[in-house]
C-alpha positions as CSV (number, residue, x, y, z in Angstrom):
1,X,-5.5,-24.2,10.0
2,X,-7.4,-22.4,12.8
3,X,-7.0,-19.6,15.0
4,X,-6.7,-20.4,18.7
5,X,-9.3,-18.5,20.7
6,X,-11.2,-17.3,17.8
7,X,-15.0,-17.1,18.1
8,X,-17.0,-18.7,15.4
9,X,-19.9,-16.4,14.5
10,X,-22.5,-17.2,11.8
11,X,-21.6,-15.7,8.5
12,X,-24.1,-12.9,7.6
13,X,-23.8,-9.8,5.7
14,X,-23.6,-6.5,7.8
15,X,-26.9,-4.8,8.3
16,X,-27.7,-2.0,6.0
17,X,-28.2,0.7,8.7
18,X,-25.3,3.0,8.8
19,X,-23.3,3.0,12.0
20,X,-23.6,6.1,14.2
21,X,-21.3,9.0,13.7
22,X,-18.4,9.1,15.9
23,X,-17.1,12.0,18.3
24,X,-15.4,14.5,16.0
25,X,-11.8,15.6,16.8
26,X,-12.4,19.2,15.9
27,X,-14.9,21.6,17.3
28,X,-15.8,25.2,16.4
29,X,-13.1,27.6,17.3
30,X,-10.4,24.9,17.5
31,X,-7.0,25.8,16.1
32,X,-5.8,23.1,13.7
33,X,-2.6,22.8,11.7
34,X,-2.2,20.5,8.7
35,X,1.4,19.4,7.8
36,X,1.7,18.5,4.1
37,X,-0.2,19.8,1.1
38,X,-0.8,16.6,-0.8
39,X,-4.2,15.5,-1.7
40,X,-5.0,14.2,1.7
41,X,-3.5,17.3,3.5
42,X,-5.8,19.5,1.4
43,X,-8.8,17.3,2.2
44,X,-8.1,17.4,5.8
45,X,-7.7,21.2,5.9
46,X,-11.1,21.5,4.3
47,X,-12.7,19.0,6.8
48,X,-11.3,20.9,9.7
49,X,-12.5,24.2,8.3
50,X,-16.0,22.5,7.8
51,X,-16.2,21.8,11.6
52,X,-15.5,25.6,12.2
53,X,-11.8,25.5,13.1
54,X,-9.2,28.1,12.4
55,X,-6.9,26.2,10.0
56,X,-3.2,26.7,8.9
57,X,-1.8,24.2,6.4
58,X,1.9,24.2,5.4
59,X,4.4,22.1,3.5
60,X,8.1,22.4,3.8
61,X,8.5,21.6,0.0
62,X,8.1,24.7,-2.2
63,X,7.4,23.0,-5.6
64,X,4.6,23.7,-8.1
65,X,2.1,21.2,-6.7
66,X,2.5,22.6,-3.2
67,X,2.2,26.1,-4.3
68,X,-0.9,25.3,-6.4
69,X,-2.4,23.5,-3.3
70,X,-1.6,26.5,-1.1
71,X,-3.3,29.0,-3.6
72,X,-6.4,26.6,-3.9
73,X,-6.8,26.6,0.0
74,X,-6.2,30.3,0.1
75,X,-9.1,30.8,-2.3
76,X,-11.3,29.0,0.1
77,X,-10.0,31.2,3.1
78,X,-8.0,28.6,4.5
79,X,-4.5,30.0,5.2
80,X,-1.7,27.8,3.7
81,X,1.9,28.3,2.6
82,X,4.6,26.1,0.9
83,X,8.2,26.2,1.5
84,X,8.1,26.6,5.2
85,X,6.3,25.5,8.7
86,X,5.5,28.0,11.1
87,X,6.7,25.9,14.1
88,X,5.6,28.4,16.7
89,X,2.1,28.5,15.3
90,X,1.9,24.6,14.7
91,X,3.0,23.9,18.2
92,X,0.5,26.2,19.7
93,X,-2.4,24.3,17.8
94,X,-5.1,22.3,19.5
95,X,-4.6,19.6,17.0
96,X,-2.0,18.9,14.2
97,X,-2.8,16.5,11.3
98,X,0.4,15.1,10.1
99,X,1.4,13.8,6.8
100,X,2.6,10.2,6.9
101,X,5.6,11.2,4.8
102,X,7.0,13.4,7.7
103,X,9.3,11.0,9.8
104,X,9.4,11.2,13.5
105,X,13.1,12.4,13.2
106,X,11.9,15.6,11.4
107,X,12.4,19.0,13.3
108,X,8.6,19.6,13.3
109,X,7.8,16.3,14.9
110,X,10.3,16.8,17.5
111,X,9.2,20.3,18.3
112,X,5.5,18.9,18.6
113,X,6.7,16.2,20.9
114,X,8.5,18.7,23.0
115,X,5.2,21.0,23.2
116,X,3.0,18.0,23.9
117,X,0.9,19.0,20.9
118,X,-1.7,16.3,19.9
119,X,-1.0,14.7,16.5
120,X,-3.1,12.5,14.3
121,X,-3.1,11.0,10.8
122,X,-5.5,12.2,8.1
123,X,-7.3,8.9,8.3
124,X,-7.9,9.4,12.0
125,X,-9.4,12.8,11.5
126,X,-11.6,11.6,8.7
127,X,-12.7,8.4,10.6
128,X,-14.4,10.4,13.1
129,X,-16.9,11.8,10.4
130,X,-17.5,8.4,8.5
131,X,-20.8,6.7,8.6
132,X,-19.5,4.3,5.8
133,X,-18.4,0.9,7.1
134,X,-14.7,0.3,7.0
135,X,-12.4,-2.2,5.5
136,X,-8.8,-1.5,6.7
137,X,-5.9,-3.1,4.7
138,X,-2.2,-3.3,5.7
139,X,0.7,-5.4,5.4
140,X,4.3,-4.9,4.0
141,X,3.5,-5.6,0.3
142,X,0.4,-5.9,-1.8
143,X,-1.7,-3.2,-0.1
144,X,-2.4,-1.1,-2.9
145,X,-3.4,-3.9,-5.4
146,X,-5.5,-5.6,-2.9
147,X,-7.3,-2.3,-2.0
148,X,-8.1,-1.7,-5.5
149,X,-9.2,-5.2,-6.0
150,X,-11.6,-5.0,-3.1
151,X,-13.1,-1.9,-4.5
152,X,-13.7,-3.4,-7.8
153,X,-15.1,-6.7,-6.4
154,X,-17.6,-4.8,-4.1
155,X,-18.7,-2.6,-6.9
156,X,-19.2,-5.6,-9.1
157,X,-21.4,-7.1,-6.4
158,X,-23.5,-4.1,-6.3
159,X,-22.3,-2.5,-3.2
160,X,-21.5,1.1,-2.8
161,X,-17.8,1.2,-2.3
162,X,-14.7,3.6,-2.6
163,X,-11.0,3.1,-2.1
164,X,-9.4,5.5,0.2
165,X,-6.2,6.2,2.4
166,X,-2.9,5.9,0.4
167,X,-4.9,5.4,-2.9
168,X,-8.2,6.6,-4.4
169,X,-10.4,9.4,-2.8
170,X,-8.8,11.1,0.3
171,X,-10.7,9.7,3.3
172,X,-11.5,13.4,4.5
173,X,-13.2,14.0,1.2
174,X,-15.4,10.9,1.5
175,X,-16.1,12.1,5.2
176,X,-17.5,15.4,4.0
177,X,-19.9,13.9,1.6
178,X,-23.6,14.1,2.4
179,X,-24.2,10.6,1.1
180,X,-21.3,8.3,2.0
181,X,-20.7,4.8,0.3
182,X,-21.7,1.7,2.2
183,X,-18.0,0.8,2.4
184,X,-14.7,2.5,2.2
185,X,-11.6,0.3,1.5
186,X,-8.8,1.9,3.3
187,X,-5.1,1.4,2.5
188,X,-3.0,1.8,5.6
189,X,0.7,2.3,6.0
190,X,2.5,1.8,9.2
191,X,3.2,5.6,9.1
192,X,-0.6,6.3,9.1
193,X,-1.3,3.7,11.7
194,X,1.3,5.2,14.1
195,X,-0.8,8.4,14.3
196,X,-4.2,6.7,14.8
197,X,-6.1,6.5,18.1
198,X,-9.9,5.6,17.7
199,X,-9.6,4.2,14.1
200,X,-11.2,0.9,13.9
201,X,-12.1,-1.5,10.9
202,X,-15.3,-3.5,10.6
203,X,-13.2,-5.8,8.5
204,X,-9.4,-5.7,8.9
205,X,-7.0,-7.5,6.5
206,X,-3.3,-8.0,7.3
207,X,-1.7,-9.3,4.1
208,X,2.0,-10.0,5.2
209,X,4.9,-8.8,7.2
210,X,8.6,-8.4,6.2
211,X,11.3,-5.9,7.2
212,X,10.7,-2.6,5.7
213,X,11.4,1.2,6.4
214,X,14.5,0.4,8.5
215,X,15.7,3.8,7.5
216,X,12.9,5.1,9.6
217,X,12.4,2.6,12.3
218,X,15.2,1.6,14.7
219,X,14.2,-2.2,14.1
220,X,11.8,-4.5,12.6
221,X,9.9,-4.9,15.9
222,X,9.0,-1.2,16.1
223,X,8.0,-1.3,12.5
224,X,5.6,-4.4,13.3
225,X,4.4,-2.7,16.3
226,X,2.9,0.2,14.2
227,X,1.3,-2.5,12.0
228,X,-0.3,-4.0,15.2
229,X,-2.2,-0.9,15.8
230,X,-4.7,-2.2,13.1
231,X,-5.9,-4.3,16.1
232,X,-5.9,-1.5,18.6
233,X,-9.6,-1.0,18.8
234,X,-10.7,-4.6,18.1
235,X,-14.2,-5.7,19.5
236,X,-16.2,-8.7,19.4
237,X,-17.8,-7.5,16.2
238,X,-14.4,-7.1,14.5
239,X,-13.7,-9.5,11.6
240,X,-10.1,-10.2,10.6
241,X,-8.6,-11.7,7.5
242,X,-5.1,-13.0,8.0
243,X,-2.6,-14.8,5.8
244,X,-2.1,-18.2,7.5
245,X,1.1,-18.7,5.4
246,X,2.8,-16.0,7.3
247,X,3.8,-16.7,10.7
248,X,4.6,-13.1,11.6
249,X,0.9,-12.2,10.6
250,X,-0.4,-15.0,12.8
251,X,1.7,-13.9,15.7
252,X,0.8,-10.2,15.4
253,X,-3.0,-10.9,15.4
254,X,-2.8,-13.3,18.1
255,X,-5.2,-12.4,20.8
256,X,-7.1,-9.7,18.9
257,X,-10.8,-9.6,19.9
258,X,-13.5,-10.7,17.1
259,X,-13.5,-13.4,14.5
260,X,-10.7,-14.4,12.2
261,X,-10.9,-15.9,8.8
262,X,-7.8,-17.3,7.0
263,X,-6.2,-17.3,3.6
264,X,-3.7,-19.7,2.2
265,X,-2.0,-20.7,-1.0
266,X,-0.6,-23.8,0.6
267,X,-3.6,-25.8,1.5
268,X,-7.1,-25.8,2.9
269,X,-8.2,-23.7,5.8
270,X,-11.1,-24.2,8.2
271,X,-12.7,-21.0,7.8
272,X,-11.6,-18.6,4.9
273,X,-10.1,-18.9,1.3
274,X,-7.5,-21.0,-0.2
275,X,-5.7,-22.3,-3.4
276,X,-7.2,-25.8,-4.0
277,X,-5.0,-28.6,-5.3
278,X,-6.5,-28.1,-8.7
279,X,-5.4,-24.6,-8.9
280,X,-8.9,-23.0,-8.1
281,X,-9.6,-20.2,-5.7
282,X,-12.1,-21.6,-3.2
283,X,-14.2,-20.1,-0.3
284,X,-15.0,-22.2,2.8
285,X,-17.3,-20.5,5.3
286,X,-20.0,-22.0,7.5
287,X,-23.0,-22.6,5.1
288,X,-21.0,-21.4,2.1
289,X,-18.6,-23.2,0.0
290,X,-17.8,-22.1,-3.6
291,X,-15.3,-21.9,-6.4
292,X,-14.5,-18.5,-7.7
293,X,-12.1,-19.1,-10.6
294,X,-8.9,-20.9,-11.7
295,X,-5.7,-19.1,-10.6
296,X,-4.6,-19.2,-14.2
297,X,-7.6,-16.9,-15.2
298,X,-6.1,-14.1,-13.1
299,X,-4.7,-11.4,-15.3
300,X,-2.3,-10.2,-12.5
301,X,1.2,-11.8,-12.6
302,X,2.7,-13.8,-9.8
303,X,1.9,-16.2,-7.0
304,X,1.8,-13.3,-4.5
305,X,-1.2,-11.9,-6.5
306,X,-3.0,-15.2,-6.0
307,X,-2.7,-14.6,-2.3
308,X,-3.9,-10.9,-2.8
309,X,-6.9,-12.2,-4.8
310,X,-7.8,-14.8,-2.1
311,X,-7.7,-12.0,0.5
312,X,-9.7,-9.5,-1.4
313,X,-12.4,-12.2,-2.3
314,X,-12.7,-13.3,1.2
315,X,-13.0,-9.7,2.5
316,X,-15.7,-9.1,-0.2
317,X,-17.5,-12.3,0.8
318,X,-17.7,-11.0,4.3
319,X,-19.0,-7.6,3.2
320,X,-21.9,-9.3,1.4
321,X,-20.7,-10.1,-2.1
322,X,-22.0,-13.4,-3.9
323,X,-19.5,-15.9,-5.6
324,X,-20.4,-15.1,-9.1
325,X,-19.4,-11.3,-8.6
326,X,-16.3,-12.1,-6.9
327,X,-15.1,-14.6,-9.6
328,X,-16.2,-12.1,-12.3
329,X,-14.4,-9.2,-10.7
330,X,-11.0,-11.4,-10.0
331,X,-11.0,-12.4,-13.7
332,X,-11.5,-8.7,-15.0
333,X,-9.1,-7.1,-12.8
334,X,-6.1,-6.0,-14.8
335,X,-3.7,-4.8,-12.0
336,X,-2.4,-1.2,-11.4
337,X,0.4,0.6,-13.2
338,X,4.1,0.2,-11.7
339,X,3.1,-3.3,-10.2
340,X,4.4,-6.1,-12.3
341,X,3.2,-4.0,-15.3
342,X,4.3,-5.5,-18.7
343,X,5.5,-2.6,-20.7
344,X,6.9,-4.1,-23.9
345,X,8.2,-7.2,-25.7
346,X,11.3,-6.3,-27.6
347,X,13.0,-9.1,-29.7
348,X,11.4,-11.7,-27.4
349,X,12.5,-10.0,-24.2
350,X,9.7,-8.9,-21.9
351,X,10.2,-5.7,-20.1
352,X,8.3,-5.4,-16.8
353,X,7.7,-2.2,-14.6
354,X,7.5,-3.1,-10.9
355,X,8.6,0.4,-9.6
356,X,6.2,0.1,-6.5
357,X,8.7,-2.5,-5.2
358,X,10.4,-0.3,-2.6
359,X,11.9,-2.9,-0.3
360,X,13.8,-6.2,-0.7
361,X,10.8,-8.3,0.2
362,X,8.6,-6.8,-2.7
363,X,11.4,-7.4,-5.2
364,X,11.9,-10.9,-4.0
365,X,8.3,-11.7,-4.6
366,X,8.5,-10.1,-8.0
367,X,11.5,-12.3,-8.9
368,X,9.7,-15.3,-7.8
369,X,6.7,-14.4,-10.2
370,X,8.8,-15.4,-13.2
371,X,10.1,-18.8,-14.4
372,X,12.0,-17.1,-17.3
373,X,15.7,-16.0,-16.7
374,X,15.7,-12.4,-15.3
375,X,17.8,-9.3,-15.8
376,X,17.0,-7.3,-12.6
377,X,17.3,-3.5,-12.4
378,X,17.9,-2.5,-8.7
379,X,18.7,0.7,-6.9
380,X,17.5,4.1,-5.6
381,X,17.8,5.3,-2.0
382,X,18.4,2.2,0.3
383,X,16.2,1.6,3.4
384,X,18.8,-0.2,5.5
385,X,18.1,-3.6,4.3
386,X,20.8,-6.1,2.8
387,X,20.1,-7.5,-0.7
388,X,21.5,-10.9,0.2
389,X,18.1,-12.5,0.2
390,X,17.8,-12.0,-3.6
391,X,21.0,-14.1,-4.3
392,X,19.4,-17.6,-4.3
393,X,16.8,-16.4,-6.9
394,X,19.3,-14.8,-9.2
395,X,21.8,-17.5,-9.6
396,X,20.9,-18.2,-13.0
397,X,19.9,-14.8,-13.9
398,X,21.2,-12.6,-16.8
399,X,22.7,-10.3,-14.2
400,X,21.7,-7.3,-12.2
401,X,21.9,-3.5,-13.2
402,X,22.5,-1.3,-10.1
403,X,21.8,2.4,-10.1
404,X,21.3,5.2,-7.7
405,X,22.6,5.8,-4.1
406,X,22.1,2.0,-3.3
407,X,24.4,0.8,-6.2
408,X,27.7,0.3,-4.4
409,X,25.8,-1.8,-1.7
410,X,23.9,-3.7,-4.4
411,X,27.2,-4.5,-6.0
412,X,29.0,-5.2,-2.7
413,X,26.2,-7.6,-1.4
414,X,25.9,-9.6,-4.5
415,X,29.7,-9.6,-5.5
416,X,30.9,-13.1,-6.4
417,X,27.4,-14.6,-6.5
418,X,25.6,-12.7,-9.1
419,X,27.0,-10.7,-11.9
420,X,26.2,-6.9,-11.0
421,X,26.8,-3.9,-13.2
422,X,27.1,-0.4,-11.5
423,X,25.5,2.2,-13.9
424,X,26.4,5.9,-13.3
425,X,23.3,8.0,-14.5
426,X,19.6,7.8,-14.8
427,X,17.0,5.1,-15.4
428,X,17.7,5.5,-19.3
429,X,21.2,4.3,-18.7
430,X,20.0,1.3,-16.7
431,X,17.7,0.3,-19.5
432,X,20.5,0.6,-21.9
433,X,22.8,-1.6,-19.8
434,X,20.0,-4.2,-19.3
435,X,19.4,-4.4,-23.0
436,X,23.0,-5.6,-23.5
437,X,22.6,-8.3,-21.0
438,X,19.1,-9.7,-22.0
439,X,18.8,-12.7,-24.3
440,X,15.7,-13.7,-26.1
441,X,13.3,-15.4,-23.6
442,X,14.6,-13.3,-20.7
443,X,12.6,-10.9,-18.6
444,X,14.0,-7.5,-17.8
445,X,12.5,-6.6,-14.4
446,X,12.7,-3.1,-13.1
447,X,12.0,-3.8,-9.4
448,X,14.2,-1.5,-7.4
449,X,13.9,-2.6,-3.8
450,X,14.5,0.9,-2.8
451,X,12.7,4.2,-2.3
452,X,12.6,6.7,-5.3
453,X,13.8,9.6,-3.4
454,X,17.3,10.0,-4.5
455,X,16.1,10.7,-8.2
456,X,12.3,11.0,-8.3
457,X,9.5,12.4,-6.0
458,X,7.8,9.0,-5.9
459,X,7.6,5.5,-7.2
460,X,5.1,6.7,-10.0
461,X,7.4,9.3,-11.4
462,X,10.2,6.6,-11.4
463,X,8.0,4.0,-13.1
464,X,7.0,6.6,-15.8
465,X,10.6,7.2,-16.5
466,X,11.2,3.5,-16.9
467,X,8.4,3.1,-19.2
468,X,9.5,6.0,-21.4
469,X,13.1,4.5,-21.6
470,X,11.7,1.2,-22.6
471,X,9.3,2.7,-25.2
472,X,12.3,4.7,-26.6
473,X,14.3,1.4,-26.8
474,X,11.4,-0.3,-28.7
475,X,11.1,2.6,-31.2
476,X,14.9,2.5,-31.8
477,X,14.9,-1.3,-32.4
478,X,11.7,-1.0,-34.7
479,X,13.6,1.3,-36.9
480,X,16.8,-0.7,-37.4
């Protein structure tokens, strides 16, 4: 497999000299507003303040976390408030840093568009102050696992590296450090990419593409268009790692400047990393061929994680890691919470937490990771996707438990093809229902295929609730 038009350049590690600092977005005296008081918003406010800006930070939510963040910034003489946005003040700003969680349809975004006020993502603000080299990782699924895996491989290989963006340390916090790492590994959502301008990756990775966030985008093509912004500032020096098994990925990256390297779990690639016929993860680069490890040595579940491991290993090889370090880090990586995370085995039934699966494509990947019969727990706030693609993989399942706002749609989509039970109530009720359907040897898979916002603040809180419910069931069974 090869990429038409790609320029083959000799494989070499990046030089040790730090790239020059970019033109900052904020200058002394600028008026900057920051929307959102999460960790990245707080860090962005501090970075803008460090540039001498007059900063106002706000969050429409008024929970304890937001109140605490506002108080923390206030103690640093940065004006902040929770529970409201001062729209007049925000629209009059020289620059607004927008949380990716605020959709384009939100009133504050509409007001900003009408006022013509410049808006950027926190990663764009921070990028201008980074002297680290950048690995940018996006895709529909697997971003967080692959970002964490890249960080671990780079560190195992003796390189200074930190994960940032959607996970790890806020990029603005890294940008303020006097000594920055050699590499930052940045997880990039489509929402973040939508509000970037100059952001560029030294090594960019596009894992996969599938319909997602159709509750926010008018169609799949507009969602893909934001993902394509990964390549917006491509240059001859850019390096791209692409999933050759995904036609959408190859189409989206077509024509991007720089050099492309491929990954595949279905056969050899001319230049990249692939799964060999013997089940080994292999690297094939000019002047460098090596075997990292057997796929069965990975501690993370599922064929999709073989693809993620190949991508992370290839990125790390391009950044300068040796094969021994890559193989060792891949074998030691235990995965992340809420991503095909085994919780307990109760009477020979394996209970798995995959709360991070917030779209149908992610749940489909999770279902395909098991050869055992599955009882699937689905539901939450739907994203405008049908659940029909799951049917062929659930024909011999123990059934589906549906909860949350999506439950009626789940039952309707699966009706007549897969047994589905609509549960009124919370995750604990769903776990109880699943326990009555599961038989010894089954997997109960909590992979919701929906967002968590009908019942929880985020997928982590939802995953913790599932874990608690399973652990309670385990204690109950153990006392019988």
